[in-house]
C-alpha positions in Angstrom: 0.0 0.0 0.0 1.4 3.4 -1.0 2.1 5.5 2.1 1.9 9.3 2.2 4.3 11.5 4.1 2.9 14.8 5.3 5.4 17.6 5.9 4.4 20.7 7.8 6.3 23.7 6.5 7.0 24.6 2.9 10.6 25.7 3.1 13.7 24.4 1.4 13.9 21.4 3.7 10.5 20.2 2.6 11.5 20.9 -1.0 14.5 18.7 -0.7 12.5 15.9 0.9 10.2 15.6 -2.1 12.5 13.8 -4.5 13.8 11.2 -2.1 10.2 10.5 -1.0 9.2 9.8 -4.5 12.4 7.7 -5.1 11.5 5.6 -2.0 8.1 5.0 -3.5 6.1 7.2 -1.2 3.7 10.1 -1.9 4.4 13.4 -0.2 2.2 16.3 0.7 3.2 19.6 2.2 1.3 22.1 4.3 3.0 25.4 3.4 2.7 28.9 4.7 2.4 30.6 1.3 1.7 29.9 -2.3 5.3 30.7 -3.4 7.0 28.5 -0.9 10.0 26.5 -2.0 8.0 23.3 -1.7 5.1 24.6 -3.7 5.2 21.6 -6.1 3.7 19.3 -3.5 2.0 22.0 -1.3 -1.3 23.2 -0.2 -1.4 26.4 1.7 -2.6 26.5 5.3 -2.0 27.8 8.8 0.1 25.4 10.9 -1.1 27.2 14.0 -4.7 26.4 13.4 -5.8 23.0 14.8 -8.6 22.4 12.3 -6.3 23.1 9.3 -3.6 20.8 10.6 -6.1 18.1 11.6 -7.7 18.1 8.0 -4.2 17.9 6.5 -3.2 15.0 8.9 -6.3 13.1 7.8 -4.8 12.8 4.3 -1.4 11.3 5.2 0.0 8.4 7.1 2.7 10.2 9.0 3.3 13.8 9.9 6.8 15.3 10.0 8.3 18.8 9.8 10.3 21.4 7.8 10.5 23.5 11.0 9.8 23.2 14.8 7.2 26.0 15.1 3.9 24.0 15.2 2.3 24.6 18.6 2.7 21.5 20.8 -0.9 21.6 21.8 -1.9 21.1 18.2 0.5 18.1 17.9 -0.8 16.6 21.1 -4.3 16.9 19.7 -3.2 14.9 16.7 -1.7 12.3 18.9 -5.0 12.0 20.7 -6.6 11.5 17.3 -4.3 8.6 16.6 -2.1 10.4 14.1 1.5 9.2 13.7 3.6 12.3 14.4 7.4 12.0 14.1 9.2 13.3 16.0 6.7 13.3 18.8 5.7 16.5 20.6 7.4 15.1 23.7 10.7 15.3 21.8 10.0 18.5 19.9 9.5 20.3 23.2 13.3 20.3 23.6 13.8 21.8 20.1 11.2 24.5 20.7 12.2 25.5 24.2 15.8 26.2 25.0 15.2 26.2 28.7 13.5 22.8 28.7 16.4 21.6 26.5 19.1 22.7 28.9 17.3 21.2 31.9 16.8 17.8 30.2 20.4 17.7 28.8 21.6 18.4 32.4 19.7 15.3 33.5 21.5 13.4 30.8 24.9 14.7 31.9 25.6 16.1 28.4 28.4 18.6 28.3 27.1 22.2 28.0 28.1 25.8 28.7 27.2 27.1 32.2 23.7 28.4 32.1 20.8 29.7 34.3 17.2 30.6 34.0 16.7 34.3 34.6 13.6 36.5 34.9 14.9 39.7 36.4 17.8 42.2 35.8 19.4 41.2 39.2 19.4 37.5 38.1 21.3 38.5 35.0 23.8 40.7 37.0 24.4 37.9 39.4 25.3 35.5 36.5 27.5 38.1 34.9 29.4 38.7 38.1 30.5 35.0 38.2 31.2 34.7 34.4 33.5 37.5 33.5 31.0 40.3 33.1 29.7 39.1 29.7 27.2 36.4 28.7 24.8 35.2 26.0 21.1 35.8 26.6 18.5 33.8 24.7 14.7 33.8 24.5 13.5 30.4 25.5 11.4 30.1 22.3 11.2 31.5 18.8 14.9 32.1 18.0 16.8 30.8 15.0 19.6 31.9 12.7 20.9 34.3 15.3 17.4 35.7 16.2 16.4 35.7 19.9 20.1 35.9 20.9 22.1 38.8 22.2 25.3 39.5 24.1 24.7 41.2 27.5 27.0 43.0 30.0 24.3 44.2 32.3 20.7 43.4 33.2 19.8 46.7 31.6 20.7 45.2 28.2 17.6 42.9 28.6 15.0 45.5 29.7 12.8 44.9 26.7 12.8 41.1 26.9 12.3 41.2 30.7 9.3 43.5 30.3 7.6 40.6 28.4 7.5 38.7 31.7 9.0 35.5 30.2 11.8 33.5 31.7 15.0 33.8 29.7 18.1 31.6 29.3 21.5 33.0 30.1 24.7 31.1 29.1 28.4 31.7 29.5 30.1 33.2 26.5 32.2 30.3 25.4 35.7 31.0 24.2 35.4 28.5 21.4 37.9 27.9 18.5 35.3 26.7 16.0 31.7 25.4 15.7 30.9 21.8 14.8 27.7 20.0 14.1 27.0 16.3 14.6 24.1 15.0 12.4 22.5 11.7 13.1 19.2 9.9 12.6 17.1 7.5 14.7 14.0 5.5 13.8 11.3 4.6 16.2 12.7 1.0 16.5 15.8 2.5 18.0 18.3 2.1 15.2 20.7 5.1 15.2 23.4 6.2 12.7 25.6 9.3 12.4 27.3 11.1 9.6 30.9 12.5 10.1 31.1 15.5 12.4 31.4 18.7 10.3 32.7 22.2 10.9 30.2 25.0 10.4 31.3 28.6 9.6 28.9 31.4 10.5 28.4 34.8 8.9 26.3 37.3 10.9 24.7 34.5 12.8 23.8 32.5 9.7 25.6 29.3 8.5 27.8 30.2 5.5 30.0 27.1 5.0 30.1 23.5 6.1 33.2 21.4 5.8 32.9 17.6 6.0 34.6 15.9 7.8 35.8 18.5 10.3 39.6 18.3 10.5 41.0 16.7 13.7 37.7 16.8 15.5 36.9 14.4 18.4 34.4 12.5 16.2 34.0 9.7 18.8 32.9 12.2 21.5 30.6 14.0 19.1 28.8 10.8 18.1 28.4 9.7 21.7 26.9 13.1 22.6 24.4 12.9 19.7 23.4 9.3 20.5 22.9 10.1 24.1 20.6 13.0 23.2 18.7 11.1 20.5 18.0 8.2 22.8 17.4 10.3 25.9 15.0 12.6 24.3 13.3 9.9 22.2 14.0 11.6 18.9 12.7 10.1 15.7 14.2 11.4 12.4 17.2 13.5 11.8 18.8 15.3 14.8 21.4 18.0 14.5 23.5 18.8 17.5 25.4 22.1 17.2 28.6 22.1 19.2 31.3 24.5 20.4 34.9 23.1 20.3 37.2 24.8 22.9 40.9 25.3 22.7 41.4 22.1 24.7 39.3 20.1 22.3 36.3 19.9 24.7 32.9 19.8 23.0 29.9 21.7 24.5 26.3 21.4 23.1 25.0 24.7 21.8 21.7 24.1 20.0 19.5 21.2 18.8 17.3 20.8 15.7 15.0 17.8 15.1 14.7 17.8 11.3 17.1 17.9 8.4 19.5 20.7 9.0 21.7 23.2 7.1 24.8 21.4 8.3 23.7 18.2 6.5 23.0 19.6 3.0 26.4 18.2 1.8 25.0 14.7 2.2 22.8 15.0 -0.9 25.9 14.3 -3.1 28.4 13.7 -0.4 26.9 10.6 1.4 25.4 7.3 0.3 22.2 8.3 2.0 21.3 12.0 2.2 19.8 13.5 5.4 16.5 14.0 3.5 16.2 10.3 2.6 17.3 9.3 6.0 14.7 11.5 7.7 12.0 9.9 5.7 13.3 6.4 6.4 13.4 7.2 10.1 9.9 8.7 10.5 8.5 5.7 8.5 10.5 3.3 10.8 12.4 1.8 7.9 16.0 0.5 8.2 18.4 3.5 8.0 20.7 3.8 5.0 24.5 4.0 5.0 26.0 7.3 6.1 29.4 6.6 4.4 30.8 9.3 2.2 30.8 9.2 -1.5 34.0 11.2 -1.5 36.7 11.8 1.0 35.8 15.5 1.4 32.8 17.8 0.9 32.3 21.5 1.3 28.9 23.2 1.2 28.5 27.0 0.7 25.2 28.6 1.4 24.0 31.0 -1.3 23.0 34.0 0.9 21.3 36.9 -1.0 23.9 39.5 -1.7 23.3 43.3 -1.2 22.3 43.7 -4.8 19.4 41.7 -6.2 20.5 38.3 -7.4 18.5 35.0 -7.2 21.6 33.1 -8.4 19.5 31.8 -11.3 20.7 34.6 -13.6 24.1 32.9 -14.2 23.1 29.4 -13.5 24.1 28.0 -16.9 27.5 29.7 -16.8 28.2 28.2 -13.4 26.9 24.8 -14.3 29.3 24.2 -17.1 32.4 24.8 -15.0 34.9 21.9 -15.0 34.4 20.9 -11.3 32.6 18.5 -9.0 30.3 21.3 -7.8 26.5 20.8 -7.5 24.1 23.8 -7.4 20.8 23.7 -5.5 18.4 26.7 -5.9 15.4 27.0 -3.6 13.1 29.0 -5.9 12.9 31.9 -3.4 12.3 35.6 -4.2 15.4 37.7 -3.5 16.1 39.2 -0.1 19.5 40.3 1.1 20.9 37.7 3.5 18.2 35.1 2.7 19.2 31.5 2.1 18.6 31.3 -1.7 20.3 27.9 -2.3 23.6 26.1 -1.7 26.6 24.6 -3.6 28.3 21.4 -2.6 31.7 20.4 -4.0 33.4 17.1 -3.6 37.1 16.2 -3.6 39.2 13.1 -3.1 42.2 15.3 -2.3 41.4 17.8 0.4 38.9 20.2 2.0 40.8 23.1 0.4 40.3 21.6 -3.1 36.6 21.1 -2.5 36.3 24.6 -1.2 38.1 26.1 -4.2 35.8 24.3 -6.5 32.7 25.5 -4.6 34.0 29.1 -4.6 34.7 29.1 -8.3 31.0 28.0 -8.9 29.8 30.7 -6.4 31.8 33.4 -8.1 30.4 32.3 -11.5 26.8 32.6 -10.0 27.6 36.2 -8.9 29.3 37.3 -12.1 
């Protein structure tokens, strides 16, 4: 019997799940926010915060999964009560939606993290700052992504506007890290778990700009153990991305979590035997997971972020495509906006990360020319 996967959210992650779903022999439907969403080929438009809309969508599919983590948990709990198969479950998604809940649960699991505290008043912030060098990172518990909902604070006064909202906030030590890593893995509901190589992520203005796979000289064993402990301890089904800080001594500290395909795993479309998008579908349908072995020794992914002058990167697509390289271009069909993720390039090399990056940059420059 043909099974149908329902994806809530019509962004580029849903877009990139469509082809592997069809290749696996499943139908796919998307509940998108807007008509011109990247996943419009398989989408109907609806409000993911409206229970009736989501319930009607769920009635047309066999499993619900996600392009983003912003569906209200009470809606997902209502679907569970209806007997709908929701993967990952709202019990797990809580820890991707709420950073305070995530920190508390990871502390119970003895996962390495930066020092942190829950704060709700300026004096709480000042007390934390006094014991952490006078500077810290303040985060809203919910709603933040790509650098949003995050600020550096040196006084409780710096959080006056957020504190006025009356919500608890998360404050963390400002980690003196040498680089950022990401450990991507997947787990199905039968408990099978597999990981890709740990990768290095490079940020630009709070948004991921580059991903290098594998990360040079990283403690891959520790990264994988951390990811497996989290996936198992939180009961995650599907792809899990664990964003990590690496300190000068090589220690790894968990920064953020995402329970869906993730920007750090886009390289896997060409760079792995099984892409993160195929693996997520396998996991939420409780199928055996595919191999996470690399198809090449090295892979570099560059995000195509909208430049200051209007460019959708489609204008010079043919010129870039014919370059003599192992680069692969993915465009998301988005309307231009400066800084917006418009697509990505992945380049593969059997020689080195530097070689893969040079190929990706040549393709990037051709798209901008």
